C-alpha positions in Angstrom: -148.3 -54.5 -190.3 -148.4 -51.1 -188.3 -147.6 -52.9 -185.3 -144.8 -55.2 -186.8 -142.9 -51.3 -188.2 -143.9 -49.4 -185.1 -142.0 -52.5 -183.0 -139.4 -52.7 -185.5 -138.9 -48.3 -184.8 -138.9 -49.0 -181.0 -136.2 -51.5 -181.2 -134.2 -49.5 -183.4 -134.3 -46.5 -181.2 -134.1 -49.0 -177.8 -130.5 -50.7 -179.2 -129.6 -47.2 -180.3 -130.0 -45.5 -177.3 -128.5 -48.2 -175.7 -125.1 -48.1 -177.1 -125.1 -44.5 -176.7 -126.0 -44.4 -172.7 -122.3 -44.1 -171.9 -121.3 -41.5 -174.0 -124.6 -39.6 -172.5 -122.6 -37.0 -170.3 -120.2 -36.2 -172.3 -122.8 -35.5 -175.1 -124.8 -33.2 -173.4 -121.6 -31.0 -172.5 -121.0 -31.4 -175.9 -123.8 -29.9 -176.9 -123.6 -27.2 -174.4 -120.1 -26.0 -175.6 -120.8 -26.4 -179.2 -123.9 -24.0 -178.5 -121.6 -21.5 -176.8 -118.5 -21.3 -179.2 -121.1 -21.2 -182.1 -120.6 -17.5 -182.7 -116.7 -18.5 -183.0 -117.3 -21.6 -185.4 -119.5 -19.4 -187.5 -116.6 -17.0 -187.8 -113.8 -19.4 -188.6 -116.3 -21.2 -191.3 -115.8 -17.8 -193.4 -111.7 -18.7 -193.6 -111.7 -22.4 -193.7 -114.1 -25.4 -194.3 -116.0 -26.9 -191.6 -113.6 -29.6 -190.8 -110.5 -27.3 -190.2 -113.1 -25.1 -188.1 -114.5 -27.9 -186.4 -110.7 -29.0 -185.2 -110.0 -25.2 -184.5 -112.8 -25.4 -182.0 -111.4 -28.8 -180.3 -108.0 -27.1 -180.0 -109.6 -23.9 -178.6 -112.0 -25.8 -176.2 -109.2 -27.8 -175.1 -106.6 -25.0 -174.5 -109.1 -22.8 -172.8 -111.4 -25.1 -170.8 -110.1 -28.8 -170.0 -106.4 -28.3 -169.4 -107.2 -24.9 -167.3 -110.2 -27.5 -165.3 -107.8 -30.3 -165.0 -104.9 -28.4 -163.6 -107.7 -26.3 -161.4 -109.0 -29.9 -159.9 -105.6 -31.2 -159.1 -104.7 -27.6 -157.1 -108.2 -28.0 -155.4 -107.2 -31.5 -154.2 -103.9 -30.4 -152.9 -105.2 -27.0 -151.5 -107.9 -29.3 -149.7 -105.4 -31.8 -148.3 -103.4 -29.2 -147.3 -106.1 -26.9 -145.5 -106.9 -30.2 -143.5 -103.4 -30.9 -142.6 -102.9 -27.2 -141.4 -106.3 -27.3 -139.2 -105.0 -30.6 -137.5 -101.8 -29.4 -136.5 -103.1 -26.0 -135.2 -105.6 -28.2 -133.0 -103.1 -30.2 -132.1 -100.8 -27.2 -131.3 -103.2 -25.0 -129.9 -106.4 -26.0 -129.0 -107.3 -27.3 -125.5 -110.0 -27.1 -123.2 -108.6 -23.9 -121.3 -108.3 -22.3 -124.5 -111.9 -22.7 -125.9 -112.5 -21.5 -122.3 -110.3 -18.3 -122.8 -112.0 -17.6 -126.3 -115.9 -18.1 -124.9 -114.7 -15.8 -122.1 -113.4 -13.0 -124.6 -116.7 -13.1 -126.8 -119.1 -10.0 -126.3 -121.8 -11.9 -124.6 -124.5 -10.8 -122.3 -123.4 -11.8 -118.5 -126.2 -14.0 -118.3 -124.9 -16.2 -121.0 -121.5 -16.2 -119.4 -122.5 -17.4 -116.6 -124.6 -19.8 -118.0 -121.9 -21.0 -120.0 -119.8 -20.8 -116.7 -121.7 -23.8 -114.8 -120.7 -26.6 -117.5 -117.6 -29.0 -116.6 -115.6 -30.7 -119.1 -113.6 -33.5 -118.9 -110.4 -32.8 -120.9 -108.9 -36.7 -121.5 -112.8 -37.4 -122.6 -112.9 -34.5 -125.0 -109.4 -35.2 -126.7 -110.8 -38.8 -127.3 -113.8 -37.9 -129.1 -111.6 -35.4 -131.1 -109.3 -38.2 -131.8 -112.3 -40.5 -132.6 -114.0 -37.5 -135.1 -110.7 -37.1 -136.6 -109.5 -40.7 -137.6 -113.1 -40.7 -139.0 -112.9 -37.4 -141.2 -109.3 -38.9 -142.3 -110.6 -42.3 -143.2 -113.3 -40.1 -145.4 -110.8 -37.7 -147.2 -108.5 -41.4 -148.0 -111.6 -42.8 -149.3 -112.6 -39.9 -151.2 -109.1 -39.6 -152.5 -109.0 -43.2 -153.5 -112.0 -42.7 -155.5 -110.6 -39.8 -157.1 -107.5 -41.8 -158.4 -109.9 -44.8 -159.5 -112.2 -42.5 -161.5 -109.1 -41.0 -163.3 -109.6 -43.5 -166.2 -113.2 -42.6 -166.4 -112.4 -38.8 -166.7 -109.9 -39.5 -169.5 -112.5 -41.6 -171.1 -115.3 -39.3 -170.7 -112.9 -36.1 -171.6 -111.9 -37.8 -175.1 -115.4 -38.7 -175.8 -116.1 -34.8 -174.9 -113.6 -34.4 -177.5 -114.9 -36.8 -180.3 -118.4 -35.6 -179.7 -117.9 -32.1 -179.5 -115.8 -32.1 -183.3 -118.8 -33.6 -185.0 -121.4 -31.4 -182.9 -119.2 -28.2 -184.3 -119.2 -30.3 -187.9 -122.3 -32.1 -188.6 -124.6 -30.6 -185.9 -126.7 -28.2 -187.8 -126.8 -31.2 -190.6 -128.9 -33.6 -187.8 -130.8 -30.8 -186.4 -132.1 -30.3 -189.7 -132.9 -34.3 -189.9 -134.7 -34.7 -186.9 -136.5 -31.3 -187.5 -137.5 -32.9 -190.6 -138.7 -36.3 -189.0 -140.7 -34.9 -186.2 -143.8 -33.9 -187.2 -144.2 -29.9 -187.1 -147.7 -30.3 -184.4 -144.9 -31.2 -181.8 -143.2 -27.8 -182.1 -139.7 -29.5 -181.5 -138.0 -26.6 -183.6 -139.2 -24.3 -180.8 -138.0 -26.3 -178.1 -134.8 -26.9 -179.3 -134.3 -23.0 -180.0 -135.5 -22.5 -175.9 -133.3 -25.5 -174.6 -130.0 -24.0 -176.9 -130.9 -20.3 -175.3 -131.1 -22.1 -172.0 -127.7 -23.3 -172.5 -126.0 -20.2 -173.3 -127.4 -18.1 -170.8 -126.5 -21.3 -168.1 -122.7 -20.8 -169.7 -122.5 -17.0 -169.4 -125.3 -16.1 -166.5 -124.9 -18.6 -164.4 -121.7 -20.0 -164.4 -120.1 -16.7 -165.3 -121.4 -15.2 -162.1 -120.2 -17.9 -160.2 -116.9 -17.8 -161.2 -116.6 -14.0 -160.8 -118.0 -14.2 -157.2 -115.4 -17.3 -156.8 -112.5 -15.2 -158.1 -113.5 -11.9 -155.8 -113.8 -13.8 -152.7 -110.4 -15.8 -153.2 -109.1 -12.8 -153.8 -110.1 -11.2 -150.9 -108.6 -14.0 -148.6 -105.7 -13.9 -150.3 -105.6 -9.9 -149.5 -106.4 -10.7 -145.9 -103.8 -13.5 -145.4 -106.2 -15.7 -144.7 -105.7 -19.7 -145.1 -106.5 -21.5 -148.3 -107.6 -18.6 -150.7 -108.2 -20.8 -153.3 -110.3 -23.6 -151.4 -112.5 -20.4 -150.6 -112.7 -19.1 -153.8 -113.7 -22.6 -155.7 -116.6 -23.4 -152.6 -117.7 -19.5 -153.3 -118.0 -20.3 -156.7 -120.3 -23.6 -155.9 -122.1 -21.9 -153.0 -122.9 -19.3 -155.3 -125.6 -21.4 -157.0 -127.5 -21.1 -153.9 -129.9 -18.2 -153.7 -130.0 -15.9 -150.3 -127.1 -17.3 -148.4 -125.2 -17.9 -151.4 -121.5 -17.0 -151.1 -122.2 -16.1 -147.6 -121.7 -20.0 -146.4 -118.0 -19.6 -147.0 -117.0 -16.0 -145.7 -119.4 -15.5 -142.9 -118.1 -18.5 -140.8 -114.8 -17.4 -141.7 -115.5 -14.0 -140.1 -117.3 -15.6 -137.2 -113.8 -17.3 -136.5 -111.9 -14.2 -136.5 -114.4 -12.7 -134.0 -113.3 -15.6 -132.0 -109.9 -15.0 -132.1 -109.8 -11.4 -132.1 -108.8 -10.3 -135.4 -111.9 -7.7 -135.9 -110.4 -5.7 -138.3 -109.8 -8.6 -140.6 -113.7 -9.9 -139.6 -115.3 -6.6 -140.7 -113.4 -6.0 -143.9 -114.2 -9.6 -144.7 -118.2 -9.0 -143.8 -118.2 -5.5 -145.3 -116.7 -6.9 -148.6 -118.7 -10.5 -148.7 -121.7 -8.6 -148.0 -121.8 -5.6 -150.5 -119.5 -6.5 -152.9 -120.0 -10.1 -153.2 -123.7 -10.8 -153.0 -124.3 -7.6 -154.9 -122.1 -9.0 -157.9 -125.2 -11.2 -158.4 -127.3 -8.4 -159.5 -125.2 -6.9 -161.5 -123.1 -9.4 -163.2 -126.2 -12.1 -163.8 -128.2 -9.9 -166.3 -125.0 -8.1 -168.0 -123.7 -11.5 -168.8 -127.1 -13.4 -169.1 -127.5 -11.0 -172.5 -124.3 -12.5 -173.9 -126.3 -15.8 -173.9 -129.5 -14.4 -175.5 -132.0 -14.1 -172.7 -132.2 -14.7 -169.0 -133.8 -17.9 -166.7 -135.5 -17.4 -163.4 -133.5 -18.0 -160.6 -136.2 -20.6 -159.1 -135.0 -22.4 -162.3 -131.6 -22.5 -162.1 -131.2 -23.1 -158.5 -134.0 -26.2 -158.1 -132.8 -27.3 -161.5 -129.0 -27.4 -160.7 -129.4 -28.7 -157.2 -131.8 -31.5 -157.8 -130.3 -32.3 -161.4 -126.6 -32.4 -159.4 -128.4 -35.0 -156.7 -130.0 -37.4 -159.8 -127.1 -36.9 -162.3 -124.3 -35.6 -161.2 -122.0 -33.1 -162.5 -124.0 -33.3 -165.5 -127.2 -32.4 -163.9 -125.8 -28.6 -163.3 -126.7 -28.9 -166.7 -129.5 -31.0 -167.3 -131.9 -30.2 -164.3 -132.5 -26.6 -165.2 -132.7 -27.3 -168.8 -134.7 -30.4 -168.4 -137.3 -27.6 -166.1 -136.8 -25.2 -168.8 -138.3 -27.9 -171.4 -141.3 -28.5 -168.7 -141.8 -24.7 -168.9 -141.9 -25.0 -172.7 -144.4 -27.9 -172.8 -146.6 -26.2 -170.5 -146.6 -22.9 -172.7 -147.2 -25.3 -175.9 -149.8 -27.4 -174.5 -151.6 -23.7 -173.4 -151.3 -22.2 -176.8 -153.0 -25.7 -178.5 -155.7 -25.8 -175.9 -156.4 -22.0 -177.0 -156.0 -22.6 -180.7 -158.7 -25.5 -180.2 -161.2 -23.3 -178.5 -161.0 -20.8 -181.1 
């Protein structure tokens, strides 16, 4: 009888999971956002019913998150395409082998390096042919990415609608489902402590990590705009993404631009960009991250966030930026839980 009962339970779980599989990314984001806006939701419950409060949270998240993100994504695609076009025009109008040689000669290199470079002669028609070939490949890649983005618009709309529906029920019935799961699972598994740790981790990721990356990206974009550098919006967006990486971080974006400014003779802008990027943007991480993490209710190790985010994105796409760190945090909890159990058994 137990075999049939266990088989039936397993079959029900598998069937339910199979039905729910397409909604997993939307469900994860819905749970994270429900955790983030929970203080606002609890305050709203003091003045209206759970249904109205949940609807208000849906409107709030739509206006504060979904619509701005959609506009930013559209602007980012436009800025990337425009930057590629301007760069191609600049190469066509200004770049030649002689201009490259002039740039190399102006570099503050030792005389030995200049003599070594002067030994090599380049065939301009061959170089132009290679440049044209690789330019065509880059254009084909951009066209392919744009086509994929257009085809994915329907998928994004489906995911957005699913997210809003799941987010509504996560706010309205999340507490009830939480109690049912806790009651169904034996207490020895420590599921309540796991949920508490993951919930805190989700808040830390949103406020501490995402908030810090966003501030670094905004600051970097502003300095690009002030210095009159091309594509400040694109540069700021790339800095916000690269801010997840330890050590190098946003320098992946502003340092090559500073080197390019030095090559082209814009020493003043290069010095300002290096000083601002190295002192202000890079040190923001040490100041804003701890402060914003306190809003989320704690602090997560840099290793967990970095390895989790990079590995999560590689494995699960955009959702992995949340799933990866939380999976490592859950693994850390499991080690602590097993260690406590072993200690109790030895006593």
